[in-house]
Backbone atoms as SQL, in Angstrom:
CREATE TABLE atoms (id INTEGER PRIMARY KEY, chain TEXT, resi INTEGER, resn TEXT, atom TEXT, x REAL, y REAL, z REAL);
INSERT INTO atoms VALUES
  (1, 'A', 1, 'MET', 'N', 0.807, -1.194, 0.000),
  (2, 'A', 1, 'MET', 'CA', 0.000, 0.000, 0.000),
  (3, 'A', 1, 'MET', 'C', 0.849, 1.256, 0.000),
  (4, 'A', 2, 'THR', 'N', 1.931, 1.219, -0.678),
  (5, 'A', 2, 'THR', 'CA', 2.743, 2.427, -0.773),
  (6, 'A', 2, 'THR', 'C', 2.267, 3.230, -1.972),
  (7, 'A', 3, 'ASP', 'N', 1.685, 4.336, -1.654),
  (8, 'A', 3, 'ASP', 'CA', 1.226, 5.234, -2.714),
  (9, 'A', 3, 'ASP', 'C', 2.343, 6.207, -3.040),
  (10, 'A', 4, 'GLU', 'N', 2.962, 5.980, -4.176),
  (11, 'A', 4, 'GLU', 'CA', 4.014, 6.884, -4.597),
  (12, 'A', 4, 'GLU', 'C', 3.379, 8.149, -5.155),
  (13, 'A', 5, 'PRO', 'N', 3.912, 9.293, -4.762),
  (14, 'A', 5, 'PRO', 'CA', 3.328, 10.538, -5.277),
  (15, 'A', 5, 'PRO', 'C', 3.534, 10.632, -6.784),
  (16, 'A', 6, 'LYS', 'N', 2.454, 10.948, -7.470),
  (17, 'A', 6, 'LYS', 'CA', 2.530, 11.088, -8.918),
  (18, 'A', 6, 'LYS', 'C', 3.179, 12.420, -9.265),
  (19, 'A', 7, 'GLU', 'N', 3.979, 12.380, -10.296),
  (20, 'A', 7, 'GLU', 'CA', 4.629, 13.585, -10.752),
  (21, 'A', 7, 'GLU', 'C', 3.606, 14.460, -11.462),
  (22, 'A', 8, 'LYS', 'N', 3.456, 15.681, -11.012),
  (23, 'A', 8, 'LYS', 'CA', 2.515, 16.582, -11.663),
  (24, 'A', 8, 'LYS', 'C', 3.143, 17.108, -12.939),
  (25, 'A', 9, 'SER', 'N', 2.345, 17.124, -13.974),
  (26, 'A', 9, 'SER', 'CA', 2.854, 17.605, -15.249),
  (27, 'A', 9, 'SER', 'C', 1.798, 18.480, -15.907),
  (28, 'A', 10, 'LEU', 'N', 2.261, 19.299, -16.802),
  (29, 'A', 10, 'LEU', 'CA', 1.387, 20.212, -17.525),
  (30, 'A', 10, 'LEU', 'C', 0.931, 19.546, -18.813),
  (31, 'A', 11, 'VAL', 'N', -0.381, 19.429, -18.987),
  (32, 'A', 11, 'VAL', 'CA', -0.938, 18.804, -20.180),
  (33, 'A', 11, 'VAL', 'C', -1.676, 19.874, -20.979),
  (34, 'A', 12, 'ILE', 'N', -1.238, 20.064, -22.219),
  (35, 'A', 12, 'ILE', 'CA', -1.871, 21.027, -23.115),
  (36, 'A', 12, 'ILE', 'C', -2.320, 20.277, -24.355),
  (37, 'A', 13, 'PHE', 'N', -3.593, 20.401, -24.694),
  (38, 'A', 13, 'PHE', 'CA', -4.190, 19.706, -25.837),
  (39, 'A', 13, 'PHE', 'C', -3.958, 18.203, -25.764),
  (40, 'A', 14, 'GLY', 'N', -4.017, 17.652, -24.558),
  (41, 'A', 14, 'GLY', 'CA', -3.874, 16.213, -24.376),
  (42, 'A', 14, 'GLY', 'C', -2.452, 15.701, -24.470),
  (43, 'A', 15, 'ARG', 'N', -1.483, 16.584, -24.457),
  (44, 'A', 15, 'ARG', 'CA', -0.084, 16.163, -24.566),
  (45, 'A', 15, 'ARG', 'C', 0.717, 16.704, -23.391),
  (46, 'A', 16, 'ASP', 'N', 1.485, 15.831, -22.755),
  (47, 'A', 16, 'ASP', 'CA', 2.323, 16.223, -21.629),
  (48, 'A', 16, 'ASP', 'C', 3.523, 16.999, -22.167),
  (49, 'A', 17, 'VAL', 'N', 3.581, 18.288, -21.855),
  (50, 'A', 17, 'VAL', 'CA', 4.646, 19.119, -22.413),
  (51, 'A', 17, 'VAL', 'C', 6.008, 18.787, -21.813),
  (52, 'A', 18, 'GLY', 'N', 6.040, 18.127, -20.678),
  (53, 'A', 18, 'GLY', 'CA', 7.311, 17.722, -20.089),
  (54, 'A', 18, 'GLY', 'C', 8.006, 16.636, -20.875),
  (55, 'A', 19, 'LYS', 'N', 7.255, 15.926, -21.709),
  (56, 'A', 19, 'LYS', 'CA', 7.834, 14.844, -22.501),
  (57, 'A', 19, 'LYS', 'C', 8.177, 15.268, -23.927),
  (58, 'A', 20, 'ILE', 'N', 7.914, 16.514, -24.259),
  (59, 'A', 20, 'ILE', 'CA', 8.260, 17.020, -25.585),
  (60, 'A', 20, 'ILE', 'C', 9.745, 17.376, -25.576),
  (61, 'A', 21, 'PRO', 'N', 10.526, 16.795, -26.486),
  (62, 'A', 21, 'PRO', 'CA', 11.956, 17.110, -26.510),
  (63, 'A', 21, 'PRO', 'C', 12.191, 18.598, -26.750),
  (64, 'A', 22, 'CYS', 'N', 13.103, 19.173, -26.010),
  (65, 'A', 22, 'CYS', 'CA', 13.558, 20.560, -26.146),
  (66, 'A', 22, 'CYS', 'C', 12.596, 21.596, -25.556),
  (67, 'A', 23, 'PHE', 'N', 11.424, 21.211, -25.110),
  (68, 'A', 23, 'PHE', 'CA', 10.460, 22.199, -24.617),
  (69, 'A', 23, 'PHE', 'C', 10.969, 22.886, -23.359),
  (70, 'A', 24, 'ARG', 'N', 11.429, 22.089, -22.408),
  (71, 'A', 24, 'ARG', 'CA', 11.847, 22.627, -21.116),
  (72, 'A', 24, 'ARG', 'C', 13.007, 23.609, -21.278),
  (73, 'A', 25, 'ASN', 'N', 14.042, 23.199, -22.001),
  (74, 'A', 25, 'ASN', 'CA', 15.202, 24.070, -22.173),
  (75, 'A', 25, 'ASN', 'C', 14.860, 25.323, -22.971),
  (76, 'A', 26, 'SER', 'N', 14.031, 25.183, -23.985),
  (77, 'A', 26, 'SER', 'CA', 13.647, 26.347, -24.786),
  (78, 'A', 26, 'SER', 'C', 12.917, 27.374, -23.933),
  (79, 'A', 27, 'MET', 'N', 11.985, 26.912, -23.123),
  (80, 'A', 27, 'MET', 'CA', 11.253, 27.837, -22.262),
  (81, 'A', 27, 'MET', 'C', 12.173, 28.452, -21.205),
  (82, 'A', 28, 'PHE', 'N', 13.054, 27.644, -20.639),
  (83, 'A', 28, 'PHE', 'CA', 13.976, 28.149, -19.621),
  (84, 'A', 28, 'PHE', 'C', 14.859, 29.258, -20.185),
  (85, 'A', 29, 'TYR', 'N', 15.485, 28.998, -21.327),
  (86, 'A', 29, 'TYR', 'CA', 16.361, 30.004, -21.922),
  (87, 'A', 29, 'TYR', 'C', 15.573, 31.216, -22.404),
  (88, 'A', 30, 'GLY', 'N', 14.379, 31.003, -22.917),
  (89, 'A', 30, 'GLY', 'CA', 13.564, 32.119, -23.373),
  (90, 'A', 30, 'GLY', 'C', 13.133, 33.025, -22.236),
  (91, 'A', 31, 'ILE', 'N', 12.685, 32.424, -21.138),
  (92, 'A', 31, 'ILE', 'CA', 12.229, 33.219, -19.992),
  (93, 'A', 31, 'ILE', 'C', 13.383, 33.991, -19.370),
  (94, 'A', 32, 'THR', 'N', 14.500, 33.311, -19.115),
  (95, 'A', 32, 'THR', 'CA', 15.627, 34.017, -18.493),
  (96, 'A', 32, 'THR', 'C', 16.211, 35.073, -19.437),
  (97, 'A', 33, 'GLY', 'N', 16.317, 34.756, -20.709),
  (98, 'A', 33, 'GLY', 'CA', 16.834, 35.740, -21.663),
  (99, 'A', 33, 'GLY', 'C', 15.919, 36.942, -21.794),
  (100, 'A', 34, 'GLY', 'N', 14.612, 36.703, -21.849),
  (101, 'A', 34, 'GLY', 'CA', 13.661, 37.803, -21.938),
  (102, 'A', 34, 'GLY', 'C', 13.664, 38.663, -20.687),
  (103, 'A', 35, 'LEU', 'N', 13.754, 38.017, -19.534),
  (104, 'A', 35, 'LEU', 'CA', 13.774, 38.752, -18.269),
  (105, 'A', 35, 'LEU', 'C', 15.008, 39.646, -18.178),
  (106, 'A', 36, 'PHE', 'N', 16.163, 39.079, -18.441),
  (107, 'A', 36, 'PHE', 'CA', 17.392, 39.866, -18.333),
  (108, 'A', 36, 'PHE', 'C', 17.487, 40.949, -19.404),
  (109, 'A', 37, 'SER', 'N', 17.050, 40.656, -20.607),
  (110, 'A', 37, 'SER', 'CA', 17.110, 41.689, -21.646),
  (111, 'A', 37, 'SER', 'C', 16.141, 42.827, -21.328),
  (112, 'A', 38, 'GLY', 'N', 14.979, 42.504, -20.764),
  (113, 'A', 38, 'GLY', 'CA', 14.042, 43.550, -20.362),
  (114, 'A', 38, 'GLY', 'C', 14.588, 44.397, -19.226),
  (115, 'A', 39, 'LEU', 'N', 15.250, 43.744, -18.268),
  (116, 'A', 39, 'LEU', 'CA', 15.841, 44.494, -17.153),
  (117, 'A', 39, 'LEU', 'C', 16.980, 45.393, -17.623),
  (118, 'A', 40, 'VAL', 'N', 17.813, 44.880, -18.494),
  (119, 'A', 40, 'VAL', 'CA', 18.922, 45.691, -19.014),
  (120, 'A', 40, 'VAL', 'C', 18.382, 46.862, -19.821),
  (121, 'A', 41, 'ARG', 'N', 17.369, 46.604, -20.618),
  (122, 'A', 41, 'ARG', 'CA', 16.763, 47.686, -21.412),
  (123, 'A', 41, 'ARG', 'C', 16.164, 48.749, -20.485),
  (124, 'A', 42, 'PHE', 'N', 15.540, 48.314, -19.401),
  (125, 'A', 42, 'PHE', 'CA', 14.962, 49.263, -18.450),
  (126, 'A', 42, 'PHE', 'C', 16.052, 50.070, -17.751),
  (127, 'A', 43, 'MET', 'N', 17.174, 49.421, -17.442),
  (128, 'A', 43, 'MET', 'CA', 18.268, 50.131, -16.773),
  (129, 'A', 43, 'MET', 'C', 18.816, 51.258, -17.657),
  (130, 'A', 44, 'PHE', 'N', 18.825, 51.044, -18.965),
  (131, 'A', 44, 'PHE', 'CA', 19.380, 52.053, -19.864),
  (132, 'A', 44, 'PHE', 'C', 18.359, 53.098, -20.300),
  (133, 'A', 45, 'THR', 'N', 17.086, 52.729, -20.425),
  (134, 'A', 45, 'THR', 'CA', 16.108, 53.673, -20.972),
  (135, 'A', 45, 'THR', 'C', 15.142, 54.233, -19.938),
  (136, 'A', 46, 'SER', 'N', 14.867, 53.511, -18.876),
  (137, 'A', 46, 'SER', 'CA', 13.894, 53.894, -17.842),
  (138, 'A', 46, 'SER', 'C', 12.486, 54.072, -18.403),
  (139, 'A', 47, 'HIS', 'N', 12.163, 53.335, -19.459),
  (140, 'A', 47, 'HIS', 'CA', 10.815, 53.321, -20.016),
  (141, 'A', 47, 'HIS', 'C', 10.230, 51.928, -19.793),
  (142, 'A', 48, 'PRO', 'N', 9.308, 51.796, -18.826),
  (143, 'A', 48, 'PRO', 'CA', 8.790, 50.461, -18.505),
  (144, 'A', 48, 'PRO', 'C', 8.043, 49.793, -19.659),
  (145, 'A', 49, 'GLN', 'N', 7.271, 50.556, -20.405),
  (146, 'A', 49, 'GLN', 'CA', 6.497, 49.946, -21.486),
  (147, 'A', 49, 'GLN', 'C', 7.412, 49.441, -22.607),
  (148, 'A', 50, 'LYS', 'N', 8.385, 50.249, -22.992),
  (149, 'A', 50, 'LYS', 'CA', 9.314, 49.818, -24.035),
  (150, 'A', 50, 'LYS', 'C', 10.153, 48.628, -23.562),
  (151, 'A', 51, 'SER', 'N', 10.526, 48.645, -22.295),
  (152, 'A', 51, 'SER', 'CA', 11.311, 47.540, -21.748),
  (153, 'A', 51, 'SER', 'C', 10.501, 46.253, -21.713),
  (154, 'A', 52, 'SER', 'N', 9.228, 46.365, -21.362),
  (155, 'A', 52, 'SER', 'CA', 8.359, 45.182, -21.345),
  (156, 'A', 52, 'SER', 'C', 8.166, 44.628, -22.751),
  (157, 'A', 53, 'ASN', 'N', 7.941, 45.513, -23.698),
  (158, 'A', 53, 'ASN', 'CA', 7.804, 45.067, -25.086),
  (159, 'A', 53, 'ASN', 'C', 9.078, 44.381, -25.576),
  (160, 'A', 54, 'PHE', 'N', 10.214, 44.953, -25.221),
  (161, 'A', 54, 'PHE', 'CA', 11.492, 44.372, -25.619),
  (162, 'A', 54, 'PHE', 'C', 11.706, 43.011, -24.953),
  (163, 'A', 55, 'ALA', 'N', 11.287, 42.882, -23.691),
  (164, 'A', 55, 'ALA', 'CA', 11.433, 41.610, -22.981),
  (165, 'A', 55, 'ALA', 'C', 10.586, 40.521, -23.633),
  (166, 'A', 56, 'VAL', 'N', 9.354, 40.851, -24.001),
  (167, 'A', 56, 'VAL', 'CA', 8.479, 39.868, -24.649),
  (168, 'A', 56, 'VAL', 'C', 9.023, 39.498, -26.024),
  (169, 'A', 57, 'LEU', 'N', 9.506, 40.472, -26.760),
  (170, 'A', 57, 'LEU', 'CA', 10.088, 40.202, -28.069),
  (171, 'A', 57, 'LEU', 'C', 11.343, 39.329, -27.941),
  (172, 'A', 58, 'SER', 'N', 12.177, 39.648, -26.954),
  (173, 'A', 58, 'SER', 'CA', 13.382, 38.845, -26.724),
  (174, 'A', 58, 'SER', 'C', 13.018, 37.427, -26.329),
  (175, 'A', 59, 'PHE', 'N', 12.037, 37.284, -25.441),
  (176, 'A', 59, 'PHE', 'CA', 11.578, 35.951, -25.040),
  (177, 'A', 59, 'PHE', 'C', 11.137, 35.143, -26.256),
  (178, 'A', 60, 'SER', 'N', 10.366, 35.788, -27.125),
  (179, 'A', 60, 'SER', 'CA', 9.850, 35.087, -28.305),
  (180, 'A', 60, 'SER', 'C', 10.968, 34.625, -29.225),
  (181, 'A', 61, 'PHE', 'N', 11.901, 35.518, -29.524),
  (182, 'A', 61, 'PHE', 'CA', 12.980, 35.164, -30.446),
  (183, 'A', 61, 'PHE', 'C', 13.939, 34.135, -29.852),
  (184, 'A', 62, 'ILE', 'N', 14.268, 34.292, -28.582),
  (185, 'A', 62, 'ILE', 'CA', 15.183, 33.340, -27.947),
  (186, 'A', 62, 'ILE', 'C', 14.544, 31.962, -27.878),
  (187, 'A', 63, 'THR', 'N', 13.278, 31.903, -27.466),
  (188, 'A', 63, 'THR', 'CA', 12.593, 30.616, -27.359),
  (189, 'A', 63, 'THR', 'C', 12.479, 29.946, -28.721),
  (190, 'A', 64, 'LEU', 'N', 12.038, 30.688, -29.707),
  (191, 'A', 64, 'LEU', 'CA', 11.882, 30.126, -31.048),
  (192, 'A', 64, 'LEU', 'C', 13.228, 29.709, -31.641),
  (193, 'A', 65, 'GLY', 'N', 14.231, 30.547, -31.475),
  (194, 'A', 65, 'GLY', 'CA', 15.555, 30.231, -32.006),
  (195, 'A', 65, 'GLY', 'C', 16.152, 28.992, -31.367),
  (196, 'A', 66, 'TYR', 'N', 16.058, 28.901, -30.045),
  (197, 'A', 66, 'TYR', 'CA', 16.613, 27.725, -29.376),
  (198, 'A', 66, 'TYR', 'C', 15.798, 26.484, -29.704),
  (199, 'A', 67, 'TRP', 'N', 14.489, 26.625, -29.821),
  (200, 'A', 67, 'TRP', 'CA', 13.625, 25.487, -30.163),
  (201, 'A', 67, 'TRP', 'C', 14.010, 24.902, -31.525),
  (202, 'A', 68, 'VAL', 'N', 14.180, 25.773, -32.513),
  (203, 'A', 68, 'VAL', 'CA', 14.532, 25.313, -33.860),
  (204, 'A', 68, 'VAL', 'C', 15.894, 24.625, -33.844),
  (205, 'A', 69, 'HIS', 'N', 16.861, 25.233, -33.189),
  (206, 'A', 69, 'HIS', 'CA', 18.203, 24.648, -33.122),
  (207, 'A', 69, 'HIS', 'C', 18.184, 23.302, -32.399),
  (208, 'A', 70, 'CYS', 'N', 17.520, 23.235, -31.272),
  (209, 'A', 70, 'CYS', 'CA', 17.481, 22.007, -30.479),
  (210, 'A', 70, 'CYS', 'C', 16.748, 20.894, -31.218),
  (211, 'A', 71, 'ARG', 'N', 15.635, 21.209, -31.847),
  (212, 'A', 71, 'ARG', 'CA', 14.892, 20.177, -32.583),
  (213, 'A', 71, 'ARG', 'C', 15.674, 19.680, -33.795),
  (214, 'A', 72, 'TYR', 'N', 16.430, 20.559, -34.430),
  (215, 'A', 72, 'TYR', 'CA', 17.263, 20.141, -35.552),
  (216, 'A', 72, 'TYR', 'C', 18.324, 19.154, -35.078),
  (217, 'A', 73, 'GLU', 'N', 19.004, 19.480, -33.989),
  (218, 'A', 73, 'GLU', 'CA', 20.025, 18.578, -33.445),
  (219, 'A', 73, 'GLU', 'C', 19.396, 17.270, -32.963),
  (220, 'A', 74, 'TYR', 'N', 18.220, 17.354, -32.367),
  (221, 'A', 74, 'TYR', 'CA', 17.519, 16.155, -31.898),
  (222, 'A', 74, 'TYR', 'C', 17.145, 15.254, -33.080),
  (223, 'A', 75, 'SER', 'N', 16.679, 15.858, -34.157),
  (224, 'A', 75, 'SER', 'CA', 16.312, 15.076, -35.341),
  (225, 'A', 75, 'SER', 'C', 17.530, 14.409, -35.965),
  (226, 'A', 76, 'LYS', 'N', 18.654, 15.123, -36.036),
  (227, 'A', 76, 'LYS', 'CA', 19.881, 14.528, -36.561),
  (228, 'A', 76, 'LYS', 'C', 20.315, 13.340, -35.710),
  (229, 'A', 77, 'LEU', 'N', 20.275, 13.510, -34.396),
  (230, 'A', 77, 'LEU', 'CA', 20.678, 12.435, -33.491),
  (231, 'A', 77, 'LEU', 'C', 19.746, 11.236, -33.609),
  (232, 'A', 78, 'LYS', 'N', 18.452, 11.499, -33.708),
  (233, 'A', 78, 'LYS', 'CA', 17.482, 10.411, -33.836),
  (234, 'A', 78, 'LYS', 'C', 17.678, 9.659, -35.154),
  (235, 'A', 79, 'PHE', 'N', 17.928, 10.387, -36.231),
  (236, 'A', 79, 'PHE', 'CA', 18.159, 9.757, -37.527),
  (237, 'A', 79, 'PHE', 'C', 19.412, 8.885, -37.492),
  (238, 'A', 80, 'GLU', 'N', 20.493, 9.403, -36.920),
  (239, 'A', 80, 'GLU', 'CA', 21.733, 8.632, -36.832),
  (240, 'A', 80, 'GLU', 'C', 21.558, 7.402, -35.944),
  (241, 'A', 81, 'THR', 'N', 20.790, 7.521, -34.875),
  (242, 'A', 81, 'THR', 'CA', 20.535, 6.382, -33.993),
  (243, 'A', 81, 'THR', 'C', 19.754, 5.302, -34.724),
  (244, 'A', 82, 'MET', 'N', 18.733, 5.700, -35.470),
  (245, 'A', 82, 'MET', 'CA', 17.952, 4.723, -36.233),
  (246, 'A', 82, 'MET', 'C', 18.819, 4.056, -37.295),
  (247, 'A', 83, 'ARG', 'N', 19.678, 4.822, -37.929),
  (248, 'A', 83, 'ARG', 'CA', 20.569, 4.274, -38.952),
  (249, 'A', 83, 'ARG', 'C', 21.544, 3.265, -38.339),
  (250, 'A', 84, 'LEU', 'N', 22.105, 3.605, -37.185),
  (251, 'A', 84, 'LEU', 'CA', 23.031, 2.706, -36.509),
  (252, 'A', 84, 'LEU', 'C', 22.336, 1.428, -36.057),
  (253, 'A', 85, 'GLN', 'N', 21.113, 1.547, -35.557),
  (254, 'A', 85, 'GLN', 'CA', 20.360, 0.358, -35.147),
  (255, 'A', 85, 'GLN', 'C', 20.115, -0.563, -36.334),
  (256, 'A', 86, 'GLU', 'N', 19.794, 0.010, -37.484),
  (257, 'A', 86, 'GLU', 'CA', 19.570, -0.804, -38.681),
  (258, 'A', 86, 'GLU', 'C', 20.855, -1.498, -39.115),
  (259, 'A', 87, 'LEU', 'N', 21.976, -0.779, -39.065),
  (260, 'A', 87, 'LEU', 'CA', 23.254, -1.392, -39.432),
  (261, 'A', 87, 'LEU', 'C', 23.639, -2.510, -38.466),
  (262, 'A', 88, 'LEU', 'N', 23.384, -2.314, -37.182),
  (263, 'A', 88, 'LEU', 'CA', 23.671, -3.368, -36.203),
  (264, 'A', 88, 'LEU', 'C', 22.767, -4.579, -36.422),
  (265, 'A', 89, 'ARG', 'N', 21.512, -4.333, -36.768),
  (266, 'A', 89, 'ARG', 'CA', 20.596, -5.439, -37.042),
  (267, 'A', 89, 'ARG', 'C', 21.068, -6.229, -38.262),
  (268, 'A', 90, 'ARG', 'N', 21.479, -5.510, -39.306),
  (269, 'A', 90, 'ARG', 'CA', 21.989, -6.188, -40.507),
  (270, 'A', 90, 'ARG', 'C', 23.254, -6.984, -40.199),
  (271, 'A', 91, 'ASN', 'N', 24.114, -6.412, -39.355),
  (272, 'A', 91, 'ASN', 'CA', 25.359, -7.085, -39.009),
  (273, 'A', 91, 'ASN', 'C', 25.087, -8.391, -38.272),
  (274, 'A', 92, 'THR', 'N', 24.111, -8.398, -37.375),
  (275, 'A', 92, 'THR', 'CA', 23.810, -9.636, -36.653),
  (276, 'A', 92, 'THR', 'C', 23.219, -10.679, -37.584),
  (277, 'A', 93, 'LEU', 'N', 22.487, -10.246, -38.597),
  (278, 'A', 93, 'LEU', 'CA', 21.936, -11.211, -39.554),
  (279, 'A', 93, 'LEU', 'C', 23.017, -11.816, -40.450),
  (280, 'A', 94, 'LEU', 'N', 24.037, -11.016, -40.782),
  (281, 'A', 94, 'LEU', 'CA', 25.078, -11.484, -41.694),
  (282, 'A', 94, 'LEU', 'C', 26.226, -12.204, -40.992),
  (283, 'A', 95, 'GLU', 'N', 26.294, -12.087, -39.677),
  (284, 'A', 95, 'GLU', 'CA', 27.431, -12.634, -38.945),
  (285, 'A', 95, 'GLU', 'C', 27.573, -14.141, -39.165),
  (286, 'A', 96, 'GLY', 'N', 28.762, -14.538, -39.601),
  (287, 'A', 96, 'GLY', 'CA', 29.050, -15.948, -39.812),
  (288, 'A', 96, 'GLY', 'C', 28.648, -16.480, -41.172),
  (289, 'A', 97, 'THR', 'N', 28.135, -15.650, -42.045),
  (290, 'A', 97, 'THR', 'CA', 27.720, -16.103, -43.377),
  (291, 'A', 97, 'THR', 'C', 28.812, -15.785, -44.394),
  (292, 'A', 98, 'GLN', 'N', 28.594, -16.242, -45.599),
  (293, 'A', 98, 'GLN', 'CA', 29.548, -15.977, -46.678),
  (294, 'A', 98, 'GLN', 'C', 29.605, -14.477, -46.984),
  (295, 'A', 99, 'ALA', 'N', 28.480, -13.790, -46.881),
  (296, 'A', 99, 'ALA', 'CA', 28.457, -12.344, -47.130),
  (297, 'A', 99, 'ALA', 'C', 29.326, -11.612, -46.110),
  (298, 'A', 100, 'ASP', 'N', 29.331, -12.071, -44.865),
  (299, 'A', 100, 'ASP', 'CA', 30.158, -11.469, -43.821),
  (300, 'A', 100, 'ASP', 'C', 31.639, -11.633, -44.154),
  (301, 'A', 101, 'VAL', 'N', 32.011, -12.805, -44.629),
  (302, 'A', 101, 'VAL', 'CA', 33.404, -13.062, -45.005),
  (303, 'A', 101, 'VAL', 'C', 33.812, -12.158, -46.167),
  (304, 'A', 102, 'GLN', 'N', 32.923, -11.978, -47.132),
  (305, 'A', 102, 'GLN', 'CA', 33.227, -11.116, -48.276),
  (306, 'A', 102, 'GLN', 'C', 33.394, -9.663, -47.842),
  (307, 'A', 103, 'ILE', 'N', 32.564, -9.222, -46.927),
  (308, 'A', 103, 'ILE', 'CA', 32.665, -7.843, -46.430),
  (309, 'A', 103, 'ILE', 'C', 33.974, -7.658, -45.677),
  (310, 'A', 104, 'GLU', 'N', 34.346, -8.644, -44.857),
  (311, 'A', 104, 'GLU', 'CA', 35.603, -8.555, -44.115),
  (312, 'A', 104, 'GLU', 'C', 36.800, -8.515, -45.054),
  (313, 'A', 105, 'GLU', 'N', 36.755, -9.298, -46.122),
  (314, 'A', 105, 'GLU', 'CA', 37.853, -9.298, -47.088),
  (315, 'A', 105, 'GLU', 'C', 37.921, -7.973, -47.843),
  (316, 'A', 106, 'LYS', 'N', 36.773, -7.428, -48.170),
  (317, 'A', 106, 'LYS', 'CA', 36.733, -6.197, -48.959),
  (318, 'A', 106, 'LYS', 'C', 37.170, -4.980, -48.140),
  (319, 'A', 107, 'PHE', 'N', 36.663, -4.879, -46.914),
  (320, 'A', 107, 'PHE', 'CA', 36.913, -3.685, -46.105),
  (321, 'A', 107, 'PHE', 'C', 37.923, -3.900, -44.991),
  (322, 'A', 108, 'GLY', 'N', 38.304, -5.129, -44.726),
  (323, 'A', 108, 'GLY', 'CA', 39.270, -5.394, -43.664),
  (324, 'A', 108, 'GLY', 'C', 38.744, -5.052, -42.291),
  (325, 'A', 109, 'THR', 'N', 37.526, -5.483, -41.987),
  (326, 'A', 109, 'THR', 'CA', 36.896, -5.129, -40.718),
  (327, 'A', 109, 'THR', 'C', 36.919, -6.268, -39.717),
  (328, 'A', 110, 'LYS', 'N', 37.969, -7.070, -39.725),
  (329, 'A', 110, 'LYS', 'CA', 38.047, -8.156, -38.758),
  (330, 'A', 110, 'LYS', 'C', 38.332, -7.576, -37.381),
  (331, 'A', 111, 'PRO', 'N', 37.713, -8.135, -36.350),
  (332, 'A', 111, 'PRO', 'CA', 37.989, -7.662, -34.994),
  (333, 'A', 111, 'PRO', 'C', 39.446, -7.916, -34.613),
  (334, 'A', 112, 'ALA', 'N', 39.987, -7.110, -33.722),
  (335, 'A', 112, 'ALA', 'CA', 41.389, -7.196, -33.328),
  (336, 'A', 112, 'ALA', 'C', 41.690, -8.479, -32.565),
  (337, 'A', 113, 'ASP', 'N', 40.715, -8.992, -31.793),
  (338, 'A', 113, 'ASP', 'CA', 40.963, -10.173, -30.971),
  (339, 'A', 113, 'ASP', 'C', 40.694, -11.469, -31.719),
  (340, 'A', 114, 'ALA', 'N', 40.277, -11.438, -32.977),
  (341, 'A', 114, 'ALA', 'CA', 39.981, -12.670, -33.718),
  (342, 'A', 114, 'ALA', 'C', 41.201, -13.249, -34.376);
């Protein structure tokens, strides 16, 4: 009867945003970047409305920019992982067959301990 506390998460449109890759970091960098840029702008201009507008604009650009960059890197990594898994699957199927011997002769990929 041990009731483990459930992790609270934010669900938007039926999707847990905590499980979306890059969401957390994008929001974190966007919020902190927007906050600091708005504060710096206020320190130099002393116009609260312009500083607030600048902070929101900075938040938007930083969040969007980091999101695009992070998702691009995530997609590249996912593609390479899928490619490597397929190559490993093919290697296990060919191991010990005549095709494996031909590949080893052609490319010289014999293991060092063999």
